[in-house]
C-alpha positions, 0 to 999 in steps of 0.5 A, a space after each residue: 287229903 282235902 275234898 277236891 270238890 269243896 262240900 260248901 260248893 255249888 258243884 258239890 250240891 249238883 253232884 249230890 243232886 244228880 246222885 240222888 235223882 239217878 233213880 227218878 231219871 233211870 225210870 223216866 228216860 226209859 219210859 218212852 222205850 216201853 212200847 218198843 220192847 215187846 217187838 224188839 225183844 220178842 217178849 210181852 208188854 208185861 215183861 217189859 213193864 217189869 223193867 220198871 217194877 223190878 228196878 223199883 225193887 232194886 232201888 228199895 234193896 239198894 237203899 236199905 243195903 247201901 245205907 246199912 253197909 255205909 254206916 259200917 264201912 263208910 260212904 265212899 266205898 259203898 258209893 263207888 261200888 254203887 256207881 260201878 254196879 249201876 254203869 255196868 248193869 246199864 251197859 248190859 242192858 244195851 246188849 240184852 237180847 231177851 226180856 228176862 235178861 233185860 229185867 235182871 240188868 234193870 233189877 241190878 241197875 236199881 240196886 246201884 241207883 238206890 245206893 247212890 241215892 240214899 248216900 247223897 242225903 247221908 253225906 249231907 248229914 255227915 258234913 253239915 250240921 243243924 240248919 246248915 244241913 237243912 239248907 243243903 238238903 233243900 238245895 240238893 232237892 232242887 237239883 233232884 227235882 230239876 234233873 228228872 223233869 228233863 228225862 222224858 223228853 230226853 228219852 224220846 229224843 234219844 230213841 229218835 236219834 238212836 234206838 231204845 239201846 242207845 238210852 241205856 248206853 247214855 245211862 252207862 256213860 253217865 254212871 261212868 262219868 259220875 264214878 270218875 268224878 266221885 272217885 277223884 273229887 270225894 273223900 270219905 264223909 262218915 265222921 268215924 272214918 274221916 276222924 281216923 277212929 277205926 272201923 265202924 261199930 255195928 249200927 243199932 238198927 233197932 234203935 230206929 224202930 224204938 225211936 217213937 219220934 223218928 217213927 212218927 216223922 218218917 210216917 208223916 213224911 211217907 204219907 205226904 209223899 203218898 198224896 204226891 204218888 197218887 197224883 203221879 200214878 193217876 195223872 195221865 189217866 185223868 188228864 189225857 183219858 177223862 179231861 181230854 188233854 193232848 200228850 203234849 199238854 199233859 207233859 206240860 202240866 206234869 212238868 209245871 207240877 214238878 217245877 212247883 215242887 222244886 220251887 218249894 224246896 228252894 224256898 225252903 233253903 231260903 227260909 232256912 238261910 233266914 233262920 226259920 227252923 224246920 218245925 216252924 215251917 212244917 206245920 203251915 205247909 202241911 196246913 196249906 197242903 191239907 187245905 188244897 187237897 180238900 179242895 181238890 176232893 171237893 171239886 172232884 166230887 161236886 163235878 167241877 174238874 176243869 183245868 182252871 180249878 184243879 191246876 192251881 190247887 195241884 200246883 200249890 200242893 206240890 209247892 208245899 211238898 217241896 217245903 215239907 220233904 226237906 224239913 221232915 227227913 232232915 228232922 228224922 235223920 238228924 236224930 241218928 246222925 251216927 247211923 245217917 245211912 240207915 236212917 236215910 234208907 228207912 226214910 226213903 224205903 217208907 216213902 217207896 211203900 206208901 207211894 206203892 200203896 197209893 198207886 195201887 189204890 188209885 189204880 183200882 179206884 180209877 175206873 169207877 171214880 175218875 178224878 176222885 180216885 186221885 184227889 180223895 186219897 190225896 186228901 185223906 194221906 195229907 190229913 194224916 200227915 198233918 195229924 201225926 205232926 201235931 199229935 206226935 212229931 212236935 
């Protein structure tokens, strides 16, 4: 049976991009509702914040479990189960009458979203080879970057038109539509299943840990991601609390940096189409990222923290991440195509861990060090990524 949605089509790229973006959308669209939850559910702000943090825990679990199971039993059944779990959990969020109940549903929703996200990238590796896979991954990243940019504004609009429960109703509807489209439009992509060779062999998970180059590439990607997450974690505090920007201006700046990352991914797709190899693009992009983050650190330490200085450096840093991420992820997963689900999960979870650590460091340091608490860690981890690339990955 042929694919109803052809893998080479734009529709396939958009579908994979939306699946990959489910976790980010599910966080960003619900953020405007957080202040409303304590009074609406008779709970505390700490419990309300758990709807985000436990969603992230579920996201990590979903990647690990979903990636592993898909290597054993195929992508399609795990994807459909993940979407069903996501949509069902979102539906239960709409009728939750306690903070604990909402948190539990969000944990389950995160598991479903994590499985969908990791499988979208595993499917790219199943269906495409070499530079074609890298190009497709770049364009999936473009969609992945565009969709969450609209989520906070959409969440605010939904609350204005309905209530915080309406947000979860929208997520449940979106999950149901994705389940229907995936069920009708996608067939199994895992090669061993698609070729009719029978059941999956047990994934050799330890091969990932024993592959020093895979570990180094994944670590370099995680460090590069940590720089971006340090910015995300501290951006509102710095721009609104220290620099005095309005909420609207902050939203515009944040959207512009997200657009810069998306633009970098698009350019990387064009570079791949032009025959420029991943290893060729990574070194210069990382070098530019080191230069821009060092300039950010120097500016913050010297007290030159105007938007005219910081914003261009932030935009360029985010642009380079759009080039770095698809290439490093492609090189890592390409080494273990036979267990692309598990490899994708390992790369994804390493990003989450590095991002969580960067966020914690920035949160602790911000009150004492201000802008430098964001800029200096960004420079340190980016230098680490560059050192790993030239020292171990190449």
